C-alpha positions as CSV (number, residue, x, y, z in Angstrom):
1,M,-75.0,80.1,274.6
2,G,-73.6,77.5,272.2
3,R,-69.9,76.9,271.9
4,F,-68.2,79.0,269.1
5,T,-66.3,77.0,266.6
6,F,-63.8,78.7,264.2
7,P,-64.5,77.8,260.6
8,A,-62.1,75.4,259.0
9,W,-60.4,78.0,256.7
10,V,-58.9,79.6,259.8
11,N,-56.5,76.7,260.0
12,S,-54.8,77.9,256.8
13,L,-53.9,81.2,258.6
14,V,-52.0,79.5,261.5
15,L,-48.7,78.9,259.7
16,P,-48.6,82.3,257.9
17,G,-49.5,84.0,261.2
18,L,-46.7,82.3,263.1
19,G,-44.4,83.2,260.3
20,L,-45.3,86.9,260.5
21,I,-44.9,86.9,264.2
22,G,-41.4,85.3,263.8
23,L,-40.4,87.9,261.2
24,G,-41.7,90.7,263.6
25,V,-39.6,89.3,266.5
26,L,-36.5,89.1,264.2
27,Y,-37.1,92.6,262.9
28,L,-37.3,94.0,266.4
29,S,-34.3,92.1,267.5
30,V,-32.3,93.8,264.8
31,L,-34.0,97.2,264.9
32,V,-33.8,97.8,268.7
33,P,-30.0,97.2,269.1
34,Y,-29.3,99.3,266.0
35,A,-31.5,102.1,267.3
36,L,-29.6,102.1,270.6
37,S,-26.1,101.7,269.0
38,P,-23.5,104.5,269.1
39,E,-23.7,104.8,265.3
40,T,-27.3,105.8,265.6
41,L,-27.2,107.9,268.7
42,V,-24.2,109.7,267.1
43,A,-22.7,111.6,270.1
44,G,-19.8,109.8,271.7
45,Y,-19.2,107.4,268.8
46,Q,-15.5,106.7,268.5
47,P,-14.5,104.0,266.0
48,T,-11.0,102.4,265.9
49,Q,-9.2,103.3,262.7
50,P,-6.9,101.0,260.6
51,V,-4.1,103.6,261.2
52,P,-3.9,105.2,264.7
53,F,-3.7,108.7,263.4
54,S,-3.6,111.3,266.2
55,H,-5.2,114.7,265.5
56,A,-3.9,115.8,268.9
57,L,-0.4,115.3,267.5
58,H,-0.8,116.6,264.0
59,A,-3.4,119.4,264.4
60,G,-2.5,120.0,268.1
61,Q,1.2,119.8,268.8
62,L,2.4,120.2,265.2
63,K,-0.2,122.9,264.4
64,M,-1.0,121.4,261.0
65,D,-3.9,123.3,259.4
66,C,-7.0,121.1,258.8
67,R,-6.8,122.0,255.1
68,Y,-3.5,120.2,254.6
69,C,-5.3,116.9,254.8
70,H,-8.9,117.8,254.1
71,T,-8.1,119.8,251.0
72,H,-11.7,120.3,249.6
73,V,-13.5,121.6,252.7
74,F,-14.0,125.1,251.3
75,D,-14.8,124.0,247.8
76,S,-16.9,120.8,248.1
77,A,-20.2,119.7,249.5
78,H,-18.3,116.9,251.3
79,S,-15.1,117.1,253.4
80,N,-12.7,114.7,251.7
81,V,-10.8,111.9,253.4
82,P,-7.1,112.5,252.7
83,A,-5.5,110.4,250.0
84,T,-2.6,108.2,251.0
85,A,-0.4,110.5,248.9
86,T,-0.9,113.1,251.5
87,C,0.3,110.8,254.2
88,A,3.3,109.9,252.0
89,N,4.4,113.5,251.9
90,C,5.8,112.9,255.5
91,H,5.8,109.1,255.9
92,N,6.9,107.6,252.5
93,G,9.1,104.7,253.3
94,S,10.2,103.9,249.7
95,K,13.9,103.0,249.3
96,A,16.6,104.1,246.9
97,P,18.8,101.4,245.3
98,D,21.4,101.9,248.0
99,G,18.9,101.1,250.7
100,T,18.4,104.6,252.0
101,N,15.1,106.4,252.1
102,S,14.4,107.9,248.7
103,T,12.8,111.0,250.2
104,T,13.0,112.8,253.5
105,A,10.4,111.2,255.8
106,V,9.7,110.4,259.4
107,H,8.7,107.1,261.1
108,T,9.2,105.2,257.9
109,E,9.6,101.9,259.8
110,S,6.8,102.3,262.3
111,L,4.5,99.3,262.6
112,R,1.6,101.6,263.1
113,L,2.1,103.0,259.7
114,A,2.3,99.6,257.9
115,P,-1.1,100.1,256.3
116,V,0.1,103.5,254.9
117,R,3.2,101.9,253.4
118,H,1.1,99.1,251.9
119,S,-1.3,101.6,250.4
120,I,1.7,103.5,248.9
121,E,3.2,100.4,247.4
122,T,0.0,98.8,246.0
123,G,-2.2,101.8,245.3
124,E,-5.0,100.2,247.4
125,S,-7.0,102.7,249.5
126,I,-7.0,102.6,253.3
127,E,-10.4,101.6,254.6
128,W,-11.0,104.4,257.1
129,N,-14.1,104.1,259.3
130,R,-16.5,107.0,258.9
131,V,-17.0,109.0,262.1
132,H,-19.6,111.6,261.0
133,D,-22.4,110.4,258.7
134,L,-25.6,112.3,258.2
135,P,-28.8,110.5,256.9
136,D,-29.1,110.4,253.1
137,Y,-32.4,112.3,253.3
138,A,-30.6,115.4,254.9
139,Y,-28.9,117.7,252.5
140,F,-25.7,119.2,253.9
141,N,-23.1,121.3,252.0
142,H,-19.8,121.5,253.9
143,S,-18.5,124.4,251.8
144,A,-21.6,126.5,252.4
145,H,-21.0,126.4,256.1
146,V,-17.2,127.1,256.4
147,N,-17.5,129.9,253.8
148,R,-20.1,131.5,256.0
149,G,-18.1,131.6,259.2
150,V,-18.9,128.3,260.7
151,S,-15.7,126.8,262.1
152,C,-14.8,123.1,262.2
153,V,-15.1,123.3,266.0
154,E,-18.9,123.9,265.9
155,C,-19.6,120.4,264.6
156,H,-16.5,118.4,265.2
157,G,-15.3,119.8,268.5
158,R,-11.7,120.3,269.5
159,V,-10.2,117.5,267.3
160,D,-6.8,119.1,268.0
161,K,-7.1,117.5,271.4
162,M,-8.3,114.1,270.3
163,D,-6.0,111.1,269.8
164,V,-9.0,109.2,268.5
165,V,-11.6,111.3,266.8
166,K,-15.2,111.0,268.2
167,R,-18.5,112.6,267.6
168,V,-19.1,115.3,270.1
169,S,-22.4,116.7,268.6
170,P,-25.7,114.9,268.2
171,M,-26.1,116.2,264.7
172,N,-29.8,115.6,264.8
173,M,-32.6,117.8,263.4
174,G,-33.1,119.8,266.6
175,W,-29.4,120.5,267.0
176,C,-29.1,121.8,263.4
177,L,-32.3,123.9,263.7
178,D,-31.0,125.6,266.8
179,C,-27.9,126.8,265.0
180,H,-30.0,127.9,261.9
181,R,-32.3,129.9,264.1
182,H,-29.6,131.5,266.2
183,P,-26.4,131.4,264.1
184,T,-24.7,134.5,265.6
185,E,-22.7,132.8,268.4
186,H,-21.5,130.1,266.0
187,L,-19.9,132.5,263.5
188,R,-16.3,133.8,263.3
189,P,-14.2,135.6,260.7
190,L,-13.3,133.4,257.8
191,E,-9.6,133.6,258.4
192,F,-10.1,131.8,261.7
193,I,-12.3,129.0,260.5
194,T,-9.6,126.3,260.9
195,K,-8.0,127.9,264.0
196,L,-9.6,125.6,266.5
197,D,-8.4,127.4,269.6
198,W,-9.6,130.8,268.4
199,E,-11.0,133.2,270.9
200,P,-12.7,136.6,270.2
201,P,-10.5,139.8,270.6
202,Q,-10.2,141.1,274.1
203,G,-13.3,143.1,275.1
204,Q,-15.5,141.4,272.6
205,T,-17.8,138.3,273.0
206,K,-18.4,135.6,270.4
207,K,-21.9,136.9,269.9
208,E,-20.6,140.4,269.1
209,V,-18.1,139.1,266.6
210,G,-20.7,136.8,265.1
211,E,-23.1,139.6,264.6
212,K,-20.5,141.5,262.6
213,V,-19.7,138.4,260.5
214,R,-23.4,137.8,260.0
215,E,-23.9,141.4,258.8
216,D,-20.8,141.4,256.5
217,L,-21.8,138.1,254.8
218,G,-25.5,138.7,254.7
219,I,-26.3,135.5,256.6
220,R,-30.0,134.8,257.0
221,S,-31.7,132.3,259.5
222,L,-32.6,129.5,257.1
223,T,-35.2,127.3,258.7
224,D,-37.3,126.4,255.7
225,C,-37.7,122.6,255.3
226,S,-36.3,122.7,251.8
227,T,-33.0,123.9,253.1
228,C,-32.1,120.4,254.3
229,H,-34.7,118.2,252.6
230,R,-34.6,118.7,248.9
């Protein structure tokens, strides 16, 4: 058998081929670390915030209702990040001409709250790091859930025990579908939506309470694709 010789035009493919291989290696070197990062795997992700706000202190020890800071959770598709003005209600460090605090406030000189005071003085927003972020292709309406008996705890966990908030739920498709198929145990009366330590009345289980809530609100098991992908 004679020796096979590649035609001359193959030489023109060598450089483009090497370039494609190089791009593939570069793409994988970026894709693989990102796919394995906490931001992508979701559960356990716990970013450091510009202000060390403790939910364990505010929502836990001080018993502040979630809605004091997240004011639109029952009305909006998205749960709002509180404006600095909300922080200023308790931590405004502005001074009167005589040098005293112009309003009643706590921890007005704390170094930890320096970004808050800077935001109050300049009007610049604090750059909080997002903890929970669903993919853009998934439609999620926050108000639709809390107005149907789904508590903050079901997705966000016991934030009233967290000094630094972290993701406790995978928030992937399978996790969402499991709740949509079997919502009963995840429902509670609307007046207890933001009561994170709520337990069912003595002699009743969460499932029994959830069944009553489901019946009263006419909740259906929504598993059609168009529910989340519109």
